[in-house]
N, C-alpha and C positions, 0 to 999 in steps of 0.2 A: 512372477513374484505374486504370491497370494496374502489379501489383506485379511486379517481376522480380528475378532473382537479385543484381543490384547493389544494388537497394533493400535486400532482405534482409542482404546484406552490410553495408551501411552501418548497419542496425538492430543487427546481431550486434556491430558494433564498438562503437556507442554504450552497449549495453548489457553490453559486455565478455562476449559469449557466443561459444562455439564449438562447431560441430557438423559432421557430415560431409556429404556431397553428398546422400545420400538425405534427411537431416533437413531439410537445405536446400529441397529440393523439396516436400516436405510442407509447410513453413512457406509457401513461394510460393503452394501452392493454398489454403491455410487463408487467408491474408491476402485472397487475390483472393476467395473466397467472402465473407470479412467486409465487405471493400469493395463487392461486389456487393450485399449485403444493406442495406447503408447508403444506396447509391445507388437501390435499389428504394423505402427509406422517403422518400428525397428527393422522390419523385414524388406524394406523398400532399399534399393541400392542407390545411394546418394553420393558415391564417389566421384561422380563427373559434375556434381553440382555445387556451384560457388557459393561459399558462405554469404549470407544476405547480412549486411552490417547497418544499411539504411534502407529505408522502404522508397526513396526516390533517388535520383542523381543530383537533385536541386541542392545548391549550397546556401548556407545562411549568409545573409548580407548583414554584417556587423556595422553599427554606427559608433562614433565616439560619444562618449557620455559627456553630457553637459550640465554643469550644475546650475541649478536655477532655484530661486526662492519663491515657489508658486503660493504657498501660505504660511503666514507667520504664525509664531507660537502662540500669540494672543488669541488669533483665529482660530487655531486648532483647540485650545483650551476652551473657547467659549461653547463649542459643541458638545464637549466632554459631559457624559453624564454624572462621573465622578472626577475630582481633581484635586491636587495638592496645590501648592502655590506655582510650581512650574512644570508638574507632570501630570500624565492622566492616570488616574487609579484604574486597575484592573482587578478582578476577582482573583483570588489565591487558587490556582489549579494544581499546585503540587504541594502534597502534604508531607511534610517531615515528620517521620516517627521515631 
């Protein structure tokens, strides 16, 4: 598989990225090196290798959840920079258009 400027432009459009011609050429070169590395890995015979699902054989020790009241609502609101009567006010992060 060969990566060209057209492919990079398509990826940039999908990722909403903009860059100049010099950066585009660097990205083309980098992606071609990555694809070349992957193609080199595909030459290996991995038919006798077990798939790796977890990095270790350790099992996760689960505990039962215990409901605790560590901090009261009044204590939480006392440290809030902005608050309403019962809630912490946060800045708007999603702008509806």
